[in-house]
Every structure is written in structure tokens, then in C-alpha cells.
C-alpha positions, 0 to 999 in steps of 0.5 A: 499500499505504501510503495502504491502510494508513493508511486502514485504520488510521483506520477501526479507529480510528473503529470504536474511538472509536465502539465506546467511546461505545456502551460508555459508555452501557451502564448496567452499565459507567455508573460505569466510568472512561474506562480501564476502558471502552476496556479493555472496548471493546477486547474486544467484537465488532460483530454485526448480526442481521437482523430474526427472525434467531435469536442463541443457541438454548436448550440450546446451550453458551455461547460469549458474551454480548451488549450491545444497541446498536440494535434489539430482541431477544426472550427466550423465556421462560415464561410470557412472553417478554421483550423486550430494548432497547438498553443491556440485555445477554443471554447472562450466565446461561449464562457465569456458571453455565458452563451451557447457554443457558437461552432462545433470543433471536432479533432482534425488528428488525435489531439492532446487538450487541457480543458478548464471548467466554466467554474474554474473559468470564471475563477481564473479570469476574476483573479486575472483579469489580464487574462479575461482581456486577452481572451476578450481581444482573441474572441472579438477578432474571431467574431469579425466577418471574414 
């Protein structure tokens, strides 16, 4: 039992370090110090989506936003779908507006994501208004007609 507990704790520490390094590479968080990145890393949940897997559907209630760590996703927007790659994020528009999803997002190939649930999003953007402002800027650009 003691050995298994120690092993599980080491895995948690390793996963945290990997997540921390990944979060530090996201452009949205690039200017943050190590303590703030650690706080954000603790809020994120890893998720792996297979190729062609639907991550969110247009019209669904917003329950999270996502950061792409590996892979590629396609956002079904008109007139031309948009591809997002590692370091980019999606799902912020519906959380910022407290509305429903504005697009369906599908994994183009197997993708490793970090999910930030809505309750954690609200906490994060309240504690870090500068991050909220940056997300609002990106959301505004995404909602402009092509």
C-alpha cells in the first residue's frame, strides 16, 4: 500500500511538471510568472480526443474551454472552417458571453487538450482580469466577419 501510494504521488508530480511546462508554452500565458502558471496548471484537466472526434457542438451549453497541446482541431465557422494548432485555444467565446457554443469543433487528428471547466474559468478570469481581457480580444477578432 505504501509503495503504491508513493508511486501514485510521483506520477501526479510528474504530470503536474509536464502540464506546467505545457501551460508555460501557451502564448496566452507567456508573460505570466511561474507561480501564476502553476496555479493555472492545477485547474486544467488533460483530455485526449481521437481523430474526427467532436469536442464541442454548436448550440450546446458552454461547460469548458480548451487549450491545444498536441494535434489539430477544426472550427466549423462560415464561410471557411478554421484550423487551430498547438498553443491555441477555443471555447472561450461561449464562456465569456455565458451563452451557447458558437461552432462545432472536431479533432482533425488525435489531439491532446487541456480543459478548463466553466467554474474554474470564472475563478481564473476574476483573479486575473488581464487574461480575461486577452481572451476577450481574441474572441472579438474571431467574431469579426471574414
